[in-house]
Jmol script that loads the backbone (N, CA, C; Angstrom):
load data "model"
ATOM      1  N   UNK A   1     -42.735  59.159 -33.931  1.00  0.00           N
ATOM      2  CA  UNK A   1     -42.165  58.705 -35.173  1.00  0.00           C
ATOM      3  C   UNK A   1     -40.801  58.092 -34.880  1.00  0.00           C
ATOM      4  N   UNK A   2     -40.631  56.851 -35.299  1.00  0.00           N
ATOM      5  CA  UNK A   2     -39.380  56.139 -35.082  1.00  0.00           C
ATOM      6  C   UNK A   2     -38.858  55.687 -36.438  1.00  0.00           C
ATOM      7  N   UNK A   3     -37.644  56.095 -36.753  1.00  0.00           N
ATOM      8  CA  UNK A   3     -36.985  55.716 -38.003  1.00  0.00           C
ATOM      9  C   UNK A   3     -37.821  56.062 -39.234  1.00  0.00           C
ATOM     10  N   UNK A   4     -38.503  57.190 -39.189  1.00  0.00           N
ATOM     11  CA  UNK A   4     -39.264  57.639 -40.345  1.00  0.00           C
ATOM     12  C   UNK A   4     -40.604  56.955 -40.525  1.00  0.00           C
ATOM     13  N   UNK A   5     -40.980  56.072 -39.622  1.00  0.00           N
ATOM     14  CA  UNK A   5     -42.271  55.396 -39.734  1.00  0.00           C
ATOM     15  C   UNK A   5     -43.246  56.023 -38.749  1.00  0.00           C
ATOM     16  N   UNK A   6     -44.375  56.422 -39.252  1.00  0.00           N
ATOM     17  CA  UNK A   6     -45.381  57.046 -38.406  1.00  0.00           C
ATOM     18  C   UNK A   6     -46.379  55.985 -37.964  1.00  0.00           C
ATOM     19  N   UNK A   7     -46.653  55.947 -36.676  1.00  0.00           N
ATOM     20  CA  UNK A   7     -47.573  54.966 -36.126  1.00  0.00           C
ATOM     21  C   UNK A   7     -48.772  55.707 -35.563  1.00  0.00           C
ATOM     22  N   UNK A   8     -49.951  55.351 -36.032  1.00  0.00           N
ATOM     23  CA  UNK A   8     -51.168  55.992 -35.546  1.00  0.00           C
ATOM     24  C   UNK A   8     -51.646  55.279 -34.284  1.00  0.00           C
ATOM     25  N   UNK A   9     -51.765  56.033 -33.216  1.00  0.00           N
ATOM     26  CA  UNK A   9     -52.244  55.470 -31.962  1.00  0.00           C
ATOM     27  C   UNK A   9     -53.628  56.015 -31.660  1.00  0.00           C
ATOM     28  N   UNK A  10     -54.523  55.139 -31.285  1.00  0.00           N
ATOM     29  CA  UNK A  10     -55.859  55.574 -30.895  1.00  0.00           C
ATOM     30  C   UNK A  10     -55.929  55.627 -29.389  1.00  0.00           C
ATOM     31  N   UNK A  11     -56.439  56.736 -28.885  1.00  0.00           N
ATOM     32  CA  UNK A  11     -56.583  56.897 -27.444  1.00  0.00           C
ATOM     33  C   UNK A  11     -58.010  56.556 -27.057  1.00  0.00           C
ATOM     34  N   UNK A  12     -58.145  55.879 -25.940  1.00  0.00           N
ATOM     35  CA  UNK A  12     -59.468  55.539 -25.435  1.00  0.00           C
ATOM     36  C   UNK A  12     -59.851  56.598 -24.416  1.00  0.00           C
ATOM     37  N   UNK A  13     -60.944  57.301 -24.672  1.00  0.00           N
ATOM     38  CA  UNK A  13     -61.382  58.373 -23.796  1.00  0.00           C
ATOM     39  C   UNK A  13     -62.633  57.964 -23.041  1.00  0.00           C
ATOM     40  N   UNK A  14     -62.724  58.454 -21.836  1.00  0.00           N
ATOM     41  CA  UNK A  14     -63.893  58.216 -20.989  1.00  0.00           C
ATOM     42  C   UNK A  14     -64.519  59.582 -20.716  1.00  0.00           C
ATOM     43  N   UNK A  15     -65.732  59.803 -21.200  1.00  0.00           N
ATOM     44  CA  UNK A  15     -66.397  61.096 -21.069  1.00  0.00           C
ATOM     45  C   UNK A  15     -67.536  60.952 -20.059  1.00  0.00           C
ATOM     46  N   UNK A  16     -67.478  61.759 -19.001  1.00  0.00           N
ATOM     47  CA  UNK A  16     -68.487  61.701 -17.945  1.00  0.00           C
ATOM     48  C   UNK A  16     -69.039  63.094 -17.689  1.00  0.00           C
ATOM     49  N   UNK A  17     -70.352  63.206 -17.477  1.00  0.00           N
ATOM     50  CA  UNK A  17     -70.909  64.512 -17.134  1.00  0.00           C
ATOM     51  C   UNK A  17     -70.473  64.935 -15.735  1.00  0.00           C
ATOM     52  N   UNK A  18     -70.250  66.232 -15.557  1.00  0.00           N
ATOM     53  CA  UNK A  18     -69.856  66.765 -14.258  1.00  0.00           C
ATOM     54  C   UNK A  18     -71.122  67.054 -13.463  1.00  0.00           C
ATOM     55  N   UNK A  19     -71.183  66.511 -12.252  1.00  0.00           N
ATOM     56  CA  UNK A  19     -72.359  66.703 -11.405  1.00  0.00           C
ATOM     57  C   UNK A  19     -72.518  68.175 -11.032  1.00  0.00           C
ATOM     58  N   UNK A  20     -73.750  68.656 -11.050  1.00  0.00           N
ATOM     59  CA  UNK A  20     -74.044  70.018 -10.634  1.00  0.00           C
ATOM     60  C   UNK A  20     -73.729  71.071 -11.677  1.00  0.00           C
ATOM     61  N   UNK A  21     -73.459  70.660 -12.925  1.00  0.00           N
ATOM     62  CA  UNK A  21     -73.177  71.635 -13.970  1.00  0.00           C
ATOM     63  C   UNK A  21     -74.062  71.352 -15.173  1.00  0.00           C
ATOM     64  N   UNK A  22     -74.157  72.332 -16.046  1.00  0.00           N
ATOM     65  CA  UNK A  22     -75.001  72.208 -17.231  1.00  0.00           C
ATOM     66  C   UNK A  22     -74.119  72.104 -18.465  1.00  0.00           C
ATOM     67  N   UNK A  23     -74.251  71.030 -19.195  1.00  0.00           N
ATOM     68  CA  UNK A  23     -73.475  70.786 -20.420  1.00  0.00           C
ATOM     69  C   UNK A  23     -71.967  70.839 -20.205  1.00  0.00           C
ATOM     70  N   UNK A  24     -71.486  70.332 -19.084  1.00  0.00           N
ATOM     71  CA  UNK A  24     -70.052  70.249 -18.831  1.00  0.00           C
ATOM     72  C   UNK A  24     -69.678  68.790 -18.641  1.00  0.00           C
ATOM     73  N   UNK A  25     -68.589  68.416 -19.262  1.00  0.00           N
ATOM     74  CA  UNK A  25     -68.162  67.026 -19.221  1.00  0.00           C
ATOM     75  C   UNK A  25     -66.681  66.948 -18.857  1.00  0.00           C
ATOM     76  N   UNK A  26     -66.325  65.886 -18.161  1.00  0.00           N
ATOM     77  CA  UNK A  26     -64.934  65.602 -17.842  1.00  0.00           C
ATOM     78  C   UNK A  26     -64.443  64.544 -18.831  1.00  0.00           C
ATOM     79  N   UNK A  27     -63.312  64.808 -19.448  1.00  0.00           N
ATOM     80  CA  UNK A  27     -62.736  63.881 -20.422  1.00  0.00           C
ATOM     81  C   UNK A  27     -61.487  63.287 -19.800  1.00  0.00           C
ATOM     82  N   UNK A  28     -61.496  61.973 -19.604  1.00  0.00           N
ATOM     83  CA  UNK A  28     -60.365  61.263 -19.013  1.00  0.00           C
ATOM     84  C   UNK A  28     -59.948  60.145 -19.952  1.00  0.00           C
ATOM     85  N   UNK A  29     -58.669  59.848 -19.932  1.00  0.00           N
ATOM     86  CA  UNK A  29     -58.180  58.717 -20.725  1.00  0.00           C
ATOM     87  C   UNK A  29     -58.329  57.441 -19.922  1.00  0.00           C
ATOM     88  N   UNK A  30     -58.797  56.398 -20.583  1.00  0.00           N
ATOM     89  CA  UNK A  30     -58.844  55.092 -19.938  1.00  0.00           C
ATOM     90  C   UNK A  30     -57.429  54.565 -19.880  1.00  0.00           C
ATOM     91  N   UNK A  31     -56.991  54.249 -18.687  1.00  0.00           N
ATOM     92  CA  UNK A  31     -55.621  53.794 -18.524  1.00  0.00           C
ATOM     93  C   UNK A  31     -55.530  52.297 -18.734  1.00  0.00           C
ATOM     94  N   UNK A  32     -54.533  51.914 -19.485  1.00  0.00           N
ATOM     95  CA  UNK A  32     -54.264  50.500 -19.721  1.00  0.00           C
ATOM     96  C   UNK A  32     -53.028  50.144 -18.915  1.00  0.00           C
ATOM     97  N   UNK A  33     -53.111  49.076 -18.163  1.00  0.00           N
ATOM     98  CA  UNK A  33     -51.977  48.682 -17.328  1.00  0.00           C
ATOM     99  C   UNK A  33     -50.857  48.130 -18.186  1.00  0.00           C
ATOM    100  N   UNK A  34     -49.656  48.569 -17.885  1.00  0.00           N
ATOM    101  CA  UNK A  34     -48.476  48.125 -18.615  1.00  0.00           C
ATOM    102  C   UNK A  34     -47.792  47.038 -17.796  1.00  0.00           C
ATOM    103  N   UNK A  35     -47.903  45.805 -18.281  1.00  0.00           N
ATOM    104  CA  UNK A  35     -47.347  44.660 -17.549  1.00  0.00           C
ATOM    105  C   UNK A  35     -45.942  44.316 -18.016  1.00  0.00           C
ATOM    106  N   UNK A  36     -45.431  44.962 -19.055  1.00  0.00           N
ATOM    107  CA  UNK A  36     -44.143  44.551 -19.615  1.00  0.00           C
ATOM    108  C   UNK A  36     -43.005  44.730 -18.612  1.00  0.00           C
ATOM    109  N   UNK A  37     -43.025  45.787 -17.823  1.00  0.00           N
ATOM    110  CA  UNK A  37     -41.977  45.987 -16.832  1.00  0.00           C
ATOM    111  C   UNK A  37     -41.987  44.912 -15.772  1.00  0.00           C
ATOM    112  N   UNK A  38     -43.171  44.494 -15.353  1.00  0.00           N
ATOM    113  CA  UNK A  38     -43.279  43.438 -14.345  1.00  0.00           C
ATOM    114  C   UNK A  38     -42.829  42.092 -14.899  1.00  0.00           C
ATOM    115  N   UNK A  39     -43.103  41.840 -16.164  1.00  0.00           N
ATOM    116  CA  UNK A  39     -42.695  40.570 -16.777  1.00  0.00           C
ATOM    117  C   UNK A  39     -41.173  40.503 -16.871  1.00  0.00           C
ATOM    118  N   UNK A  40     -40.546  41.618 -17.299  1.00  0.00           N
ATOM    119  CA  UNK A  40     -39.077  41.646 -17.369  1.00  0.00           C
ATOM    120  C   UNK A  40     -38.456  41.469 -15.985  1.00  0.00           C
ATOM    121  N   UNK A  41     -39.028  42.099 -14.987  1.00  0.00           N
ATOM    122  CA  UNK A  41     -38.520  41.976 -13.627  1.00  0.00           C
ATOM    123  C   UNK A  41     -38.622  40.536 -13.134  1.00  0.00           C
ATOM    124  N   UNK A  42     -39.744  39.871 -13.422  1.00  0.00           N
ATOM    125  CA  UNK A  42     -39.918  38.474 -13.013  1.00  0.00           C
ATOM    126  C   UNK A  42     -38.916  37.566 -13.721  1.00  0.00           C
ATOM    127  N   UNK A  43     -38.639  37.818 -14.981  1.00  0.00           N
ATOM    128  CA  UNK A  43     -37.663  37.001 -15.720  1.00  0.00           C
ATOM    129  C   UNK A  43     -36.257  37.176 -15.146  1.00  0.00           C
ATOM    130  N   UNK A  44     -35.881  38.407 -14.863  1.00  0.00           N
ATOM    131  CA  UNK A  44     -34.559  38.655 -14.285  1.00  0.00           C
ATOM    132  C   UNK A  44     -34.447  38.007 -12.914  1.00  0.00           C
ATOM    133  N   UNK A  45     -35.505  38.105 -12.110  1.00  0.00           N
ATOM    134  CA  UNK A  45     -35.489  37.483 -10.787  1.00  0.00           C
ATOM    135  C   UNK A  45     -35.379  35.968 -10.904  1.00  0.00           C
ATOM    136  N   UNK A  46     -36.098  35.373 -11.867  1.00  0.00           N
ATOM    137  CA  UNK A  46     -36.025  33.920 -12.064  1.00  0.00           C
ATOM    138  C   UNK A  46     -34.622  33.504 -12.494  1.00  0.00           C
ATOM    139  N   UNK A  47     -33.992  34.254 -13.364  1.00  0.00           N
ATOM    140  CA  UNK A  47     -32.634  33.941 -13.799  1.00  0.00           C
ATOM    141  C   UNK A  47     -31.660  34.034 -12.628  1.00  0.00           C
ATOM    142  N   UNK A  48     -31.811  35.050 -11.785  1.00  0.00           N
ATOM    143  CA  UNK A  48     -30.935  35.182 -10.627  1.00  0.00           C
ATOM    144  C   UNK A  48     -31.141  34.043  -9.625  1.00  0.00           C
ATOM    145  N   UNK A  49     -32.375  33.605  -9.434  1.00  0.00           N
ATOM    146  CA  UNK A  49     -32.646  32.503  -8.518  1.00  0.00           C
ATOM    147  C   UNK A  49     -32.046  31.213  -9.056  1.00  0.00           C
ATOM    148  N   UNK A  50     -32.196  30.964 -10.345  1.00  0.00           N
ATOM    149  CA  UNK A  50     -31.620  29.750 -10.956  1.00  0.00           C
ATOM    150  C   UNK A  50     -30.105  29.785 -10.844  1.00  0.00           C
ATOM    151  N   UNK A  51     -29.513  30.951 -11.111  1.00  0.00           N
ATOM    152  CA  UNK A  51     -28.048  31.066 -11.023  1.00  0.00           C
ATOM    153  C   UNK A  51     -27.559  30.889  -9.594  1.00  0.00           C
ATOM    154  N   UNK A  52     -28.321  31.329  -8.633  1.00  0.00           N
ATOM    155  CA  UNK A  52     -27.919  31.240  -7.235  1.00  0.00           C
ATOM    156  C   UNK A  52     -27.939  29.790  -6.741  1.00  0.00           C
ATOM    157  N   UNK A  53     -28.944  29.033  -7.145  1.00  0.00           N
ATOM    158  CA  UNK A  53     -29.100  27.664  -6.638  1.00  0.00           C
ATOM    159  C   UNK A  53     -28.389  26.607  -7.483  1.00  0.00           C
ATOM    160  N   UNK A  54     -27.709  26.993  -8.557  1.00  0.00           N
ATOM    161  CA  UNK A  54     -26.982  25.989  -9.336  1.00  0.00           C
ATOM    162  C   UNK A  54     -25.490  26.087  -9.113  1.00  0.00           C
TER     163      UNK A  54
END
end "model"
wireframe off; spacefill off
backbone 0.3
color backbone group
């Protein structure tokens, strides 16, 4: 909750049966890659390169 606003997030789950067991399942979250940190890093690097060569 940020500033009194509640945001509903849906989690993506991956359910797989466990080998060698009866009625047992492993529940894992599907991971989504977060590219925002890499994009910010590339922008900062580009700005530094432009500043260096000008």
